[in-house]
PDB file of N, CA, C and O in Angstrom:
ATOM      1  N   UNK A   1      91.539 104.528 124.915  1.00  0.00           N
ATOM      2  CA  UNK A   1      91.956 103.953 124.026  1.00  0.00           C
ATOM      3  C   UNK A   1      93.552 102.615 124.510  1.00  0.00           C
ATOM      4  O   UNK A   1      94.482 102.551 125.313  1.00  0.00           O
ATOM      5  N   UNK A   2      92.984 101.846 123.431  1.00  0.00           N
ATOM      6  CA  UNK A   2      93.286 100.132 124.141  1.00  0.00           C
ATOM      7  C   UNK A   2      94.948 100.352 123.131  1.00  0.00           C
ATOM      8  O   UNK A   2      95.344 101.408 122.636  1.00  0.00           O
ATOM      9  N   UNK A   3      95.741  98.788 123.070  1.00  0.00           N
ATOM     10  CA  UNK A   3      96.556  99.547 122.268  1.00  0.00           C
ATOM     11  C   UNK A   3      97.057  98.066 121.747  1.00  0.00           C
ATOM     12  O   UNK A   3      97.632  97.384 122.596  1.00  0.00           O
ATOM     13  N   UNK A   4      96.877  97.458 120.315  1.00  0.00           N
ATOM     14  CA  UNK A   4      97.017  96.473 120.220  1.00  0.00           C
ATOM     15  C   UNK A   4      96.344  95.480 120.539  1.00  0.00           C
ATOM     16  O   UNK A   4      96.836  94.765 121.412  1.00  0.00           O
ATOM     17  N   UNK A   5      94.917  95.062 119.919  1.00  0.00           N
ATOM     18  CA  UNK A   5      94.855  94.159 120.123  1.00  0.00           C
ATOM     19  C   UNK A   5      94.235  93.111 119.095  1.00  0.00           C
ATOM     20  O   UNK A   5      93.203  92.768 118.519  1.00  0.00           O
ATOM     21  N   UNK A   6      95.606  92.841 119.269  1.00  0.00           N
ATOM     22  CA  UNK A   6      95.358  91.398 117.695  1.00  0.00           C
ATOM     23  C   UNK A   6      95.336  90.176 119.433  1.00  0.00           C
ATOM     24  O   UNK A   6      95.985  90.541 120.413  1.00  0.00           O
ATOM     25  N   UNK A   7      94.735  89.203 119.456  1.00  0.00           N
ATOM     26  CA  UNK A   7      94.634  87.729 119.426  1.00  0.00           C
ATOM     27  C   UNK A   7      95.910  87.346 119.398  1.00  0.00           C
ATOM     28  O   UNK A   7      96.330  86.748 118.407  1.00  0.00           O
ATOM     29  N   UNK A   8      96.738  87.628 120.479  1.00  0.00           N
ATOM     30  CA  UNK A   8      97.847  86.907 120.435  1.00  0.00           C
ATOM     31  C   UNK A   8      99.198  87.229 121.735  1.00  0.00           C
ATOM     32  O   UNK A   8      99.201  88.420 122.045  1.00  0.00           O
ATOM     33  N   UNK A   9     100.124  86.509 122.383  1.00  0.00           N
ATOM     34  CA  UNK A   9     100.913  87.482 123.827  1.00  0.00           C
ATOM     35  C   UNK A   9     101.491  88.630 123.686  1.00  0.00           C
ATOM     36  O   UNK A   9     101.782  89.564 124.432  1.00  0.00           O
ATOM     37  N   UNK A  10     101.575  88.446 122.858  1.00  0.00           N
ATOM     38  CA  UNK A  10     102.717  90.281 122.292  1.00  0.00           C
ATOM     39  C   UNK A  10     102.030  91.069 121.355  1.00  0.00           C
ATOM     40  O   UNK A  10     102.588  91.737 120.484  1.00  0.00           O
ATOM     41  N   UNK A  11     100.826  90.991 121.533  1.00  0.00           N
ATOM     42  CA  UNK A  11      99.879  91.512 120.306  1.00  0.00           C
ATOM     43  C   UNK A  11      99.993  91.160 119.499  1.00  0.00           C
ATOM     44  O   UNK A  11      99.507  90.180 118.934  1.00  0.00           O
ATOM     45  N   UNK A  12     101.047  92.271 119.089  1.00  0.00           N
ATOM     46  CA  UNK A  12     101.762  92.836 117.853  1.00  0.00           C
ATOM     47  C   UNK A  12     102.290  91.550 117.342  1.00  0.00           C
ATOM     48  O   UNK A  12     101.660  90.705 116.707  1.00  0.00           O
ATOM     49  N   UNK A  13     103.571  91.516 117.718  1.00  0.00           N
ATOM     50  CA  UNK A  13     105.165  91.352 117.545  1.00  0.00           C
ATOM     51  C   UNK A  13     104.767  89.373 117.233  1.00  0.00           C
ATOM     52  O   UNK A  13     104.400  88.572 118.093  1.00  0.00           O
ATOM     53  N   UNK A  14     105.003  89.110 115.809  1.00  0.00           N
ATOM     54  CA  UNK A  14     105.038  87.675 115.416  1.00  0.00           C
ATOM     55  C   UNK A  14     103.676  86.952 115.350  1.00  0.00           C
ATOM     56  O   UNK A  14     103.614  85.731 115.489  1.00  0.00           O
ATOM     57  N   UNK A  15     102.936  87.471 115.204  1.00  0.00           N
ATOM     58  CA  UNK A  15     101.367  87.179 114.032  1.00  0.00           C
ATOM     59  C   UNK A  15     101.386  87.085 113.001  1.00  0.00           C
ATOM     60  O   UNK A  15     101.530  88.087 112.301  1.00  0.00           O
ATOM     61  N   UNK A  16     101.235  85.708 112.406  1.00  0.00           N
ATOM     62  CA  UNK A  16     100.673  85.441 111.439  1.00  0.00           C
ATOM     63  C   UNK A  16      99.431  85.401 110.275  1.00  0.00           C
ATOM     64  O   UNK A  16      99.195  85.420 109.067  1.00  0.00           O
ATOM     65  N   UNK A  17      98.845  85.332 111.606  1.00  0.00           N
ATOM     66  CA  UNK A  17      97.217  85.606 111.361  1.00  0.00           C
ATOM     67  C   UNK A  17      96.950  86.919 112.509  1.00  0.00           C
ATOM     68  O   UNK A  17      97.365  86.825 113.665  1.00  0.00           O
ATOM     69  N   UNK A  18      96.325  87.934 112.090  1.00  0.00           N
ATOM     70  CA  UNK A  18      95.585  88.545 113.018  1.00  0.00           C
ATOM     71  C   UNK A  18      93.568  88.351 112.688  1.00  0.00           C
ATOM     72  O   UNK A  18      92.958  87.755 111.799  1.00  0.00           O
ATOM     73  N   UNK A  19      92.988  89.347 114.139  1.00  0.00           N
ATOM     74  CA  UNK A  19      91.849  89.836 113.924  1.00  0.00           C
ATOM     75  C   UNK A  19      91.713  89.903 114.667  1.00  0.00           C
ATOM     76  O   UNK A  19      92.412  89.449 115.572  1.00  0.00           O
ATOM     77  N   UNK A  20      90.464  90.672 114.791  1.00  0.00           N
ATOM     78  CA  UNK A  20      90.629  91.741 116.143  1.00  0.00           C
ATOM     79  C   UNK A  20      89.654  90.982 117.537  1.00  0.00           C
ATOM     80  O   UNK A  20      88.761  90.135 117.562  1.00  0.00           O
ATOM     81  N   UNK A  21      90.051  91.431 118.126  1.00  0.00           N
ATOM     82  CA  UNK A  21      89.290  89.830 119.248  1.00  0.00           C
ATOM     83  C   UNK A  21      88.125  90.789 119.913  1.00  0.00           C
ATOM     84  O   UNK A  21      87.622  89.916 120.620  1.00  0.00           O
ATOM     85  N   UNK A  22      87.350  91.945 120.185  1.00  0.00           N
ATOM     86  CA  UNK A  22      86.694  92.050 119.883  1.00  0.00           C
ATOM     87  C   UNK A  22      85.143  91.574 118.881  1.00  0.00           C
ATOM     88  O   UNK A  22      83.970  91.447 119.234  1.00  0.00           O
ATOM     89  N   UNK A  23      85.747  91.427 117.691  1.00  0.00           N
ATOM     90  CA  UNK A  23      84.776  91.125 116.940  1.00  0.00           C
ATOM     91  C   UNK A  23      85.133  89.734 115.791  1.00  0.00           C
ATOM     92  O   UNK A  23      84.259  88.911 115.521  1.00  0.00           O
ATOM     93  N   UNK A  24      86.026  89.690 115.421  1.00  0.00           N
ATOM     94  CA  UNK A  24      87.007  88.179 114.735  1.00  0.00           C
ATOM     95  C   UNK A  24      87.465  88.722 113.322  1.00  0.00           C
ATOM     96  O   UNK A  24      87.987  88.047 112.435  1.00  0.00           O
ATOM     97  N   UNK A  25      87.188  89.979 113.288  1.00  0.00           N
ATOM     98  CA  UNK A  25      87.378  90.138 111.418  1.00  0.00           C
ATOM     99  C   UNK A  25      88.669  90.330 111.452  1.00  0.00           C
ATOM    100  O   UNK A  25      89.337  90.270 112.484  1.00  0.00           O
ATOM    101  N   UNK A  26      89.239  90.649 109.993  1.00  0.00           N
ATOM    102  CA  UNK A  26      90.843  90.922 110.034  1.00  0.00           C
ATOM    103  C   UNK A  26      90.947  91.812 109.431  1.00  0.00           C
ATOM    104  O   UNK A  26      91.905  91.966 108.674  1.00  0.00           O
ATOM    105  N   UNK A  27      89.619  93.027 109.629  1.00  0.00           N
ATOM    106  CA  UNK A  27      89.844  93.949 108.238  1.00  0.00           C
ATOM    107  C   UNK A  27      89.916  95.382 109.381  1.00  0.00           C
ATOM    108  O   UNK A  27      89.078  95.797 110.181  1.00  0.00           O
ATOM    109  N   UNK A  28      91.005  95.770 109.106  1.00  0.00           N
ATOM    110  CA  UNK A  28      91.598  96.893 109.411  1.00  0.00           C
ATOM    111  C   UNK A  28      91.064  98.407 108.776  1.00  0.00           C
ATOM    112  O   UNK A  28      90.937  98.358 107.553  1.00  0.00           O
ATOM    113  N   UNK A  29      90.701  99.861 109.444  1.00  0.00           N
ATOM    114  CA  UNK A  29      90.719 100.660 108.957  1.00  0.00           C
ATOM    115  C   UNK A  29      91.872 101.591 109.890  1.00  0.00           C
ATOM    116  O   UNK A  29      91.937 101.797 111.102  1.00  0.00           O
ATOM    117  N   UNK A  30      92.718 102.036 108.767  1.00  0.00           N
ATOM    118  CA  UNK A  30      93.680 103.222 108.926  1.00  0.00           C
ATOM    119  C   UNK A  30      92.894 104.282 108.953  1.00  0.00           C
ATOM    120  O   UNK A  30      91.710 104.371 108.631  1.00  0.00           O
ATOM    121  N   UNK A  31      93.697 105.164 109.396  1.00  0.00           N
ATOM    122  CA  UNK A  31      93.696 106.729 109.777  1.00  0.00           C
ATOM    123  C   UNK A  31      94.249 107.238 108.207  1.00  0.00           C
ATOM    124  O   UNK A  31      95.057 106.874 107.353  1.00  0.00           O
ATOM    125  N   UNK A  32      93.300 108.267 108.428  1.00  0.00           N
ATOM    126  CA  UNK A  32      93.969 109.444 107.519  1.00  0.00           C
ATOM    127  C   UNK A  32      94.650 110.466 107.606  1.00  0.00           C
ATOM    128  O   UNK A  32      95.154 110.664 106.500  1.00  0.00           O
ATOM    129  N   UNK A  33      94.914 111.153 108.245  1.00  0.00           N
ATOM    130  CA  UNK A  33      96.079 110.862 108.614  1.00  0.00           C
ATOM    131  C   UNK A  33      96.941 110.202 109.328  1.00  0.00           C
ATOM    132  O   UNK A  33      96.620 109.770 110.435  1.00  0.00           O
ATOM    133  N   UNK A  34      98.729 109.937 108.577  1.00  0.00           N
ATOM    134  CA  UNK A  34      99.296 108.299 109.207  1.00  0.00           C
ATOM    135  C   UNK A  34     100.021 109.348 110.081  1.00  0.00           C
ATOM    136  O   UNK A  34     100.895 109.791 109.336  1.00  0.00           O
ATOM    137  N   UNK A  35     100.119 110.026 111.369  1.00  0.00           N
ATOM    138  CA  UNK A  35     101.036 109.862 112.006  1.00  0.00           C
ATOM    139  C   UNK A  35     100.810 108.793 113.193  1.00  0.00           C
ATOM    140  O   UNK A  35      99.961 107.988 113.577  1.00  0.00           O
ATOM    141  N   UNK A  36     102.431 109.406 113.631  1.00  0.00           N
ATOM    142  CA  UNK A  36     101.830 107.749 114.554  1.00  0.00           C
ATOM    143  C   UNK A  36     101.151 107.610 115.608  1.00  0.00           C
ATOM    144  O   UNK A  36     101.021 106.439 115.965  1.00  0.00           O
ATOM    145  N   UNK A  37     100.637 108.432 116.278  1.00  0.00           N
ATOM    146  CA  UNK A  37     100.122 108.740 116.999  1.00  0.00           C
ATOM    147  C   UNK A  37      98.642 108.292 116.625  1.00  0.00           C
ATOM    148  O   UNK A  37      97.979 107.863 117.568  1.00  0.00           O
ATOM    149  N   UNK A  38      98.139 108.328 115.587  1.00  0.00           N
ATOM    150  CA  UNK A  38      96.625 107.600 115.137  1.00  0.00           C
ATOM    151  C   UNK A  38      95.958 106.601 115.736  1.00  0.00           C
ATOM    152  O   UNK A  38      96.252 105.565 116.333  1.00  0.00           O
ATOM    153  N   UNK A  39      95.017 107.158 115.434  1.00  0.00           N
ATOM    154  CA  UNK A  39      94.274 105.088 116.107  1.00  0.00           C
ATOM    155  C   UNK A  39      94.286 104.626 114.362  1.00  0.00           C
ATOM    156  O   UNK A  39      94.164 105.260 113.314  1.00  0.00           O
ATOM    157  N   UNK A  40      94.526 103.027 114.753  1.00  0.00           N
ATOM    158  CA  UNK A  40      93.647 102.350 113.693  1.00  0.00           C
ATOM    159  C   UNK A  40      92.779 101.454 114.370  1.00  0.00           C
ATOM    160  O   UNK A  40      92.993 101.028 115.505  1.00  0.00           O
ATOM    161  N   UNK A  41      91.320 101.036 113.324  1.00  0.00           N
ATOM    162  CA  UNK A  41      90.908 100.518 113.753  1.00  0.00           C
ATOM    163  C   UNK A  41      89.808  99.075 113.087  1.00  0.00           C
ATOM    164  O   UNK A  41      89.631  98.794 111.902  1.00  0.00           O
ATOM    165  N   UNK A  42      89.326  98.502 114.089  1.00  0.00           N
ATOM    166  CA  UNK A  42      88.629  97.168 113.500  1.00  0.00           C
ATOM    167  C   UNK A  42      87.450  98.149 112.330  1.00  0.00           C
ATOM    168  O   UNK A  42      86.653  99.032 112.648  1.00  0.00           O
ATOM    169  N   UNK A  43      87.743  97.570 110.944  1.00  0.00           N
ATOM    170  CA  UNK A  43      87.217  98.328 109.685  1.00  0.00           C
ATOM    171  C   UNK A  43      85.490  97.632 110.449  1.00  0.00           C
ATOM    172  O   UNK A  43      84.643  98.511 110.605  1.00  0.00           O
ATOM    173  N   UNK A  44      85.120  96.356 110.814  1.00  0.00           N
ATOM    174  CA  UNK A  44      84.033  96.473 111.629  1.00  0.00           C
ATOM    175  C   UNK A  44      83.294  96.630 112.494  1.00  0.00           C
ATOM    176  O   UNK A  44      82.085  96.442 112.359  1.00  0.00           O
ATOM    177  N   UNK A  45      83.831  97.002 113.559  1.00  0.00           N
ATOM    178  CA  UNK A  45      83.360  97.196 115.075  1.00  0.00           C
ATOM    179  C   UNK A  45      83.554  98.314 114.818  1.00  0.00           C
ATOM    180  O   UNK A  45      82.680  99.026 114.324  1.00  0.00           O
ATOM    181  N   UNK A  46      84.866  98.764 115.125  1.00  0.00           N
ATOM    182  CA  UNK A  46      85.169 100.379 115.276  1.00  0.00           C
ATOM    183  C   UNK A  46      86.369  99.958 116.817  1.00  0.00           C
ATOM    184  O   UNK A  46      86.976 100.866 117.386  1.00  0.00           O
ATOM    185  N   UNK A  47      86.449  99.031 117.091  1.00  0.00           N
ATOM    186  CA  UNK A  47      87.386  99.044 118.212  1.00  0.00           C
ATOM    187  C   UNK A  47      88.516  99.231 118.069  1.00  0.00           C
ATOM    188  O   UNK A  47      88.943  98.555 117.133  1.00  0.00           O
ATOM    189  N   UNK A  48      89.623 100.127 118.769  1.00  0.00           N
ATOM    190  CA  UNK A  48      91.141 100.735 118.608  1.00  0.00           C
ATOM    191  C   UNK A  48      91.836  99.520 118.514  1.00  0.00           C
ATOM    192  O   UNK A  48      92.048  99.136 119.664  1.00  0.00           O
ATOM    193  N   UNK A  49      92.391  98.559 117.513  1.00  0.00           N
ATOM    194  CA  UNK A  49      93.471  98.345 117.357  1.00  0.00           C
ATOM    195  C   UNK A  49      94.533  98.035 117.493  1.00  0.00           C
ATOM    196  O   UNK A  49      94.986  96.923 117.765  1.00  0.00           O
ATOM    197  N   UNK A  50      95.302  99.481 117.225  1.00  0.00           N
ATOM    198  CA  UNK A  50      96.409 100.435 117.925  1.00  0.00           C
ATOM    199  C   UNK A  50      96.330 101.675 117.179  1.00  0.00           C
ATOM    200  O   UNK A  50      95.427 102.281 116.601  1.00  0.00           O
ATOM    201  N   UNK A  51      97.873 101.899 117.428  1.00  0.00           N
ATOM    202  CA  UNK A  51      98.373 103.109 116.914  1.00  0.00           C
ATOM    203  C   UNK A  51      98.657 102.375 115.588  1.00  0.00           C
ATOM    204  O   UNK A  51      98.790 101.186 115.298  1.00  0.00           O
ATOM    205  N   UNK A  52      98.723 104.134 114.525  1.00  0.00           N
ATOM    206  CA  UNK A  52      99.618 103.953 113.215  1.00  0.00           C
ATOM    207  C   UNK A  52     100.773 103.103 113.165  1.00  0.00           C
ATOM    208  O   UNK A  52     100.975 102.023 112.611  1.00  0.00           O
ATOM    209  N   UNK A  53     101.863 104.258 114.265  1.00  0.00           N
ATOM    210  CA  UNK A  53     103.286 103.408 114.329  1.00  0.00           C
ATOM    211  C   UNK A  53     103.052 102.073 115.257  1.00  0.00           C
ATOM    212  O   UNK A  53     103.702 102.177 116.298  1.00  0.00           O
ATOM    213  N   UNK A  54     102.658 101.424 115.213  1.00  0.00           N
ATOM    214  CA  UNK A  54     102.714 100.777 115.974  1.00  0.00           C
ATOM    215  C   UNK A  54     102.299  99.745 115.538  1.00  0.00           C
ATOM    216  O   UNK A  54     103.118  98.834 115.654  1.00  0.00           O
ATOM    217  N   UNK A  55     101.306  99.452 115.045  1.00  0.00           N
ATOM    218  CA  UNK A  55     100.640  99.071 113.573  1.00  0.00           C
ATOM    219  C   UNK A  55     102.105  98.811 112.256  1.00  0.00           C
ATOM    220  O   UNK A  55     102.455  97.744 111.753  1.00  0.00           O
ATOM    221  N   UNK A  56     102.557  99.898 112.069  1.00  0.00           N
ATOM    222  CA  UNK A  56     103.296  99.895 111.082  1.00  0.00           C
ATOM    223  C   UNK A  56     104.711  99.163 111.751  1.00  0.00           C
ATOM    224  O   UNK A  56     105.542  98.398 111.263  1.00  0.00           O
ATOM    225  N   UNK A  57     104.618  99.553 112.604  1.00  0.00           N
ATOM    226  CA  UNK A  57     106.065  98.806 113.177  1.00  0.00           C
ATOM    227  C   UNK A  57     106.486  97.268 112.979  1.00  0.00           C
ATOM    228  O   UNK A  57     107.509  96.684 112.621  1.00  0.00           O
ATOM    229  N   UNK A  58     104.929  96.822 113.473  1.00  0.00           N
ATOM    230  CA  UNK A  58     104.649  95.869 114.207  1.00  0.00           C
ATOM    231  C   UNK A  58     104.801  95.012 112.330  1.00  0.00           C
ATOM    232  O   UNK A  58     105.364  93.965 112.009  1.00  0.00           O
ATOM    233  N   UNK A  59     104.271  95.710 111.740  1.00  0.00           N
ATOM    234  CA  UNK A  59     103.931  94.969 110.158  1.00  0.00           C
ATOM    235  C   UNK A  59     106.057  95.122 109.435  1.00  0.00           C
ATOM    236  O   UNK A  59     106.649  94.119 109.036  1.00  0.00           O
ATOM    237  N   UNK A  60     106.547  96.161 109.458  1.00  0.00           N
ATOM    238  CA  UNK A  60     107.780  96.350 108.467  1.00  0.00           C
ATOM    239  C   UNK A  60     108.094  95.147 109.203  1.00  0.00           C
ATOM    240  O   UNK A  60     107.806  94.285 108.374  1.00  0.00           O
ATOM    241  N   UNK A  61     108.846  94.027 111.108  1.00  0.00           N
ATOM    242  CA  UNK A  61     109.143  94.016 111.810  1.00  0.00           C
ATOM    243  C   UNK A  61     108.794  92.429 111.106  1.00  0.00           C
ATOM    244  O   UNK A  61     109.622  91.520 111.166  1.00  0.00           O
ATOM    245  N   UNK A  62     107.864  92.320 110.651  1.00  0.00           N
ATOM    246  CA  UNK A  62     107.406  90.800 110.410  1.00  0.00           C
ATOM    247  C   UNK A  62     106.899  90.379 108.663  1.00  0.00           C
ATOM    248  O   UNK A  62     106.011  89.531 108.573  1.00  0.00           O
ATOM    249  N   UNK A  63     107.246  90.740 107.860  1.00  0.00           N
ATOM    250  CA  UNK A  63     107.992  91.091 106.429  1.00  0.00           C
ATOM    251  C   UNK A  63     109.102  90.870 105.990  1.00  0.00           C
ATOM    252  O   UNK A  63     109.315  90.344 104.898  1.00  0.00           O
ATOM    253  N   UNK A  64     110.118  91.315 106.937  1.00  0.00           N
ATOM    254  CA  UNK A  64     111.434  91.107 107.534  1.00  0.00           C
ATOM    255  C   UNK A  64     111.982  89.142 106.776  1.00  0.00           C
ATOM    256  O   UNK A  64     113.062  88.639 107.087  1.00  0.00           O
TER     257      UNK A  64
END
């Protein structure tokens, strides 16, 4: 599993616009179970972009 595949240097930290580095889609599919180690995938191509824990922490830090 790869981790944090948003297109920027730090992957998820500091992004304003995000998209899957594999297909360019801005849409993600969150896991049914919201455990920190569960996978967040690109809605379009299914590429694993992050874990739920990393994705959640990154969003929280960017909305503060």
